[in-house]
C-alpha positions as CSV (number, residue, x, y, z in Angstrom):
1,M,0.0,0.0,0.0
2,S,1.4,3.4,-0.9
3,R,2.4,5.8,1.9
4,L,-0.2,8.3,0.9
5,K,-3.0,5.8,0.8
6,S,-2.0,4.5,4.2
7,L,-1.9,8.0,5.6
8,L,-5.4,8.8,4.2
9,L,-6.8,5.6,5.7
10,Q,-5.2,6.3,9.0
11,T,-6.6,9.8,9.0
12,T,-10.1,8.6,8.1
13,A,-9.9,6.0,10.9
14,I,-8.8,8.6,13.4
15,I,-11.6,11.0,12.4
16,L,-14.3,8.4,12.5
17,S,-13.1,6.8,15.8
18,T,-12.7,10.1,17.6
19,G,-15.8,11.9,16.2
20,M,-13.5,14.7,15.0
21,L,-15.5,15.1,11.8
22,S,-18.7,16.1,13.6
23,T,-17.0,18.4,16.2
24,A,-14.1,19.9,14.2
25,W,-16.0,20.8,11.0
26,S,-19.3,22.3,10.4
27,D,-21.1,22.0,7.1
28,D,-20.1,25.5,6.3
29,D,-16.4,24.7,6.8
30,H,-16.6,21.7,4.4
31,D,-18.4,23.9,1.8
32,E,-15.8,26.6,2.2
33,A,-12.9,24.2,1.8
34,R,-14.4,22.6,-1.3
35,Q,-15.0,26.0,-2.8
36,L,-11.5,27.2,-2.1
37,M,-10.2,24.0,-3.7
38,K,-12.4,24.5,-6.8
39,Q,-11.2,28.1,-7.1
40,G,-7.5,26.9,-6.9
41,D,-7.0,28.8,-3.7
42,V,-5.9,25.6,-1.8
43,L,-4.4,22.3,-2.8
44,P,-6.3,19.2,-2.0
45,L,-5.2,17.3,1.1
46,E,-3.8,14.5,-1.0
47,A,-1.3,16.9,-2.6
48,I,-0.4,18.4,0.8
49,L,0.3,14.9,2.3
50,K,2.7,14.2,-0.6
51,K,4.8,17.2,0.4
52,L,5.4,16.1,4.0
53,P,8.7,14.5,5.0
54,D,8.5,10.7,5.3
55,T,8.7,10.2,9.1
56,G,7.2,6.7,9.2
57,G,4.6,8.2,11.5
58,R,0.8,8.5,11.7
59,I,-1.3,11.5,11.2
60,L,-3.1,12.7,14.3
61,E,-4.8,15.8,13.0
62,V,-5.2,18.0,9.9
63,E,-6.6,21.5,9.9
64,L,-7.1,24.1,7.2
65,E,-6.7,27.4,8.9
66,H,-6.3,31.1,8.3
67,E,-3.0,32.3,9.9
68,H,-1.7,35.8,9.5
69,G,-4.0,36.4,6.4
70,Q,-2.8,33.2,4.8
71,L,-4.5,29.8,4.3
72,V,-2.4,27.0,5.8
73,Y,-2.7,23.3,6.5
74,E,-1.6,22.3,10.0
75,V,-0.7,18.6,10.1
76,E,0.2,16.8,13.4
77,I,2.1,13.5,13.0
78,I,3.3,11.1,15.7
79,N,6.4,9.2,14.8
80,P,7.1,5.6,15.8
81,G,9.0,6.8,18.9
82,G,6.0,8.7,20.2
83,Q,7.2,12.2,19.3
84,V,4.6,14.5,17.9
85,K,5.6,17.0,15.2
86,E,3.5,19.7,13.7
87,Y,4.0,20.8,10.1
88,L,2.6,24.1,8.8
89,L,2.2,24.2,5.0
90,D,1.1,26.9,2.6
91,A,-2.3,25.7,1.5
92,R,-1.9,27.2,-2.0
93,T,1.6,25.9,-2.8
94,G,2.3,23.2,-0.3
95,K,5.5,24.9,0.7
96,L,6.6,23.8,4.2
97,L,6.5,27.0,6.3
98,R,7.3,25.6,9.7
99,E,8.1,22.3,11.5
100,E,8.1,22.0,15.3
101,E,8.1,19.3,17.9
102,E,5.2,19.3,20.3
103,N,5.9,18.8,24.0
């Protein structure tokens, strides 16, 4: 199974098992994200995940946010050693803007 497909399946499982879908996103949020993608203002999540470094980890959370007037994807990944890293990527280009370890 490809890394991307595995990550997408893990993300879906996390969302479904934790109920994040119903609490983290309203219908308006989904509609806005779809519209932004159709307009070319953001890359689809699949394209963003391809731009992440291969850590061998699992995705804990993905959020599309406005930060300092810019749309960004915030992705949290836990590596096999249990360390959580957060990656901030430009939602339009996929450029990695920041990477930091969570404590």
